[in-house]
C-alpha positions in Angstrom: 127.9 113.5 67.7 129.4 113.7 71.3 128.4 116.1 73.5 131.0 118.3 74.9 131.4 118.7 78.3 134.1 120.9 80.3 136.4 118.7 83.1 135.4 121.0 86.4 131.6 120.3 85.4 132.1 116.2 85.0 134.0 116.8 88.3 131.1 118.4 90.3 128.8 115.8 88.5 130.7 113.2 90.2 131.0 114.8 93.0 127.9 115.1 93.4 126.8 111.3 92.7 129.3 110.3 95.4 128.0 112.7 98.2 124.3 111.6 97.3 125.2 108.1 97.0 127.0 108.0 100.4 124.1 110.7 102.3 122.1 107.0 100.6 124.8 104.6 102.3 124.6 106.5 105.6 120.7 106.3 106.0 120.7 103.0 105.3 123.0 101.9 107.9 121.2 104.8 110.7 117.6 102.8 109.5 118.8 99.5 109.9 120.4 100.3 113.5 117.1 102.2 114.3 114.6 99.3 113.5 116.8 96.6 114.1 115.5 95.6 117.4 111.8 97.5 117.0 109.1 98.8 114.7 109.1 102.5 113.1 106.3 104.7 113.3 105.3 103.8 109.5 105.6 100.0 110.0 103.1 100.2 113.0 101.0 102.3 111.0 100.7 100.1 108.1 100.3 97.2 110.6 97.3 98.4 112.2 95.5 100.0 108.9 97.2 97.7 105.8 95.2 94.2 106.4 95.7 91.8 103.1 93.6 88.6 103.7 95.5 85.7 103.1 93.7 84.3 100.0 92.0 87.2 98.8 92.1 88.6 95.6 94.6 91.3 96.5 96.7 88.7 97.9 96.6 86.7 95.0 97.8 89.8 92.9 100.7 90.9 95.4 102.2 87.5 95.2 102.0 87.4 91.4 103.5 91.1 91.9 106.3 90.6 93.8 108.1 87.9 91.1 106.9 89.4 88.0 107.9 93.0 88.9 111.4 91.4 89.2 111.3 89.7 86.1 109.9 92.7 84.5 113.2 94.8 86.0 115.7 92.0 84.8 114.1 92.3 81.2 114.3 95.7 80.8 118.0 95.3 81.9 118.6 93.2 79.3 117.0 95.0 76.6 119.2 98.4 77.8 122.2 96.5 77.6 121.7 95.2 74.3 120.7 98.1 72.9 124.1 99.8 74.5 126.2 97.2 72.9 124.9 97.5 69.6 125.1 101.1 69.7 128.8 101.5 71.2 130.2 97.6 70.5 133.8 98.8 71.7 132.7 99.7 74.7 131.7 96.2 75.9 134.6 96.5 78.5 132.1 99.4 80.2 129.1 96.9 80.3 131.3 94.3 81.8 131.7 97.1 84.8 128.2 97.5 84.8 127.5 93.5 85.3 130.0 93.8 88.1 128.1 96.9 89.3 125.1 94.3 89.4 126.8 91.4 91.0 127.5 94.4 93.6 124.3 95.3 94.4 122.4 92.1 94.6 124.8 90.9 96.9 123.5 93.5 99.3 120.5 91.2 100.4 123.2 89.2 102.2 123.2 92.1 104.1 120.1 90.8 106.0 122.9 88.5 108.0 124.4 91.4 109.6 121.8 93.5 110.9 119.3 90.3 111.8 116.2 91.8 112.0 113.1 89.6 112.5 110.5 90.0 110.1 106.4 90.4 110.4 104.7 87.6 111.8 103.9 86.0 108.2 107.5 85.8 107.2 108.9 81.9 107.2 112.2 81.6 109.3 115.0 84.0 108.5 115.8 88.0 108.7 114.0 91.0 106.9 116.3 93.9 106.6 116.7 94.5 103.6 114.3 92.9 101.5 115.9 90.8 99.0 112.9 90.6 96.6 113.5 94.7 96.8 117.1 94.8 96.4 117.3 92.3 93.7 114.3 94.4 91.9 116.4 97.5 92.7 119.5 95.9 91.6 118.0 95.6 87.8 116.7 98.5 87.8 119.6 101.0 89.0 122.2 99.3 86.7 119.4 99.8 83.7 119.0 103.2 85.0 122.9 103.9 84.5 123.4 102.1 81.4 120.7 104.5 80.1 122.2 107.3 81.5 125.7 106.4 80.0 125.0 104.9 76.8 121.4 105.6 75.4 120.1 108.6 76.9 117.2 108.6 74.4 115.8 105.8 76.4 116.6 107.5 80.2 113.2 108.9 81.1 111.3 105.7 79.8 113.9 103.5 81.6 113.6 105.4 84.7 109.3 105.6 84.6 109.1 101.6 84.0 111.9 100.2 86.4 111.0 102.6 88.7 107.5 101.7 88.9 108.0 98.1 88.7 110.3 98.9 92.0 107.4 100.4 93.7 105.1 97.6 92.7 107.6 95.0 94.3 108.1 97.0 97.7 104.1 97.5 97.6 103.9 93.3 97.1 106.3 92.7 99.9 104.9 94.5 102.5 100.9 93.6 101.3 102.2 89.6 101.5 103.6 90.9 105.5 107.0 89.0 104.5 108.8 92.7 105.4 108.3 95.9 106.8 108.0 99.4 105.0 111.5 100.1 106.7 112.9 96.9 104.6 111.8 97.5 101.3 112.8 101.1 101.8 116.6 99.8 103.6 116.7 98.1 100.2 116.1 100.9 98.4 118.8 103.3 99.9 121.2 100.4 99.7 120.4 100.3 96.1 121.2 103.6 95.6 124.0 104.1 97.6 125.5 101.4 95.4 124.9 102.3 92.0 125.3 106.0 92.5 128.8 105.9 94.0 130.0 103.2 91.4 128.4 105.2 88.3 130.8 108.5 90.0 133.8 106.0 90.3 134.0 105.6 86.4 135.2 108.8 85.1 135.2 108.1 81.4 131.8 107.6 81.5 130.7 111.0 81.2 133.6 111.9 79.4 133.1 110.3 76.1 129.4 109.4 76.5 126.7 109.5 73.3 123.9 112.6 74.1 
């Protein structure tokens, strides 16, 4: 059964998505500029108070989590996409748009070469803002939430909880491994949310012809 939606409400909803997405994009850029050549107070606090000894059980757990959580985000996305296609096979082109959105989100990790922020001392040679692992996990998470919100709303709360938890664990693991600063993983979430919200708000028909 289709949900009755008034067009002014749709316009307002899409405007809110665009406004919040633009805000996330601006916050991402400002944060990147501010921490490009230094550390934030949050970064310094974590460095001073959170010590994970290499080779310790906590370090090993973080190493496993940094991979497992990304894969779990991908698995949830695949499950949600298959369910959406099963329910509405004629809207397969919309799922292709979601694939394009996923690719755009994933490519945001390349912005490391724009900000060129040196990583923590324990990081291999390279740049760290935004976190690549958090960007990839966030891309899977955000696109899964978008698909659930448009096609499989009964799954939405579960998808948000599972993907949000997995993303938080990914962020914590990358910081614990001293691969990234706190602001690196926070920046990754901001840029992913920016693209996800702007992309979702750009497709009007998603919110006009969506299952309740």
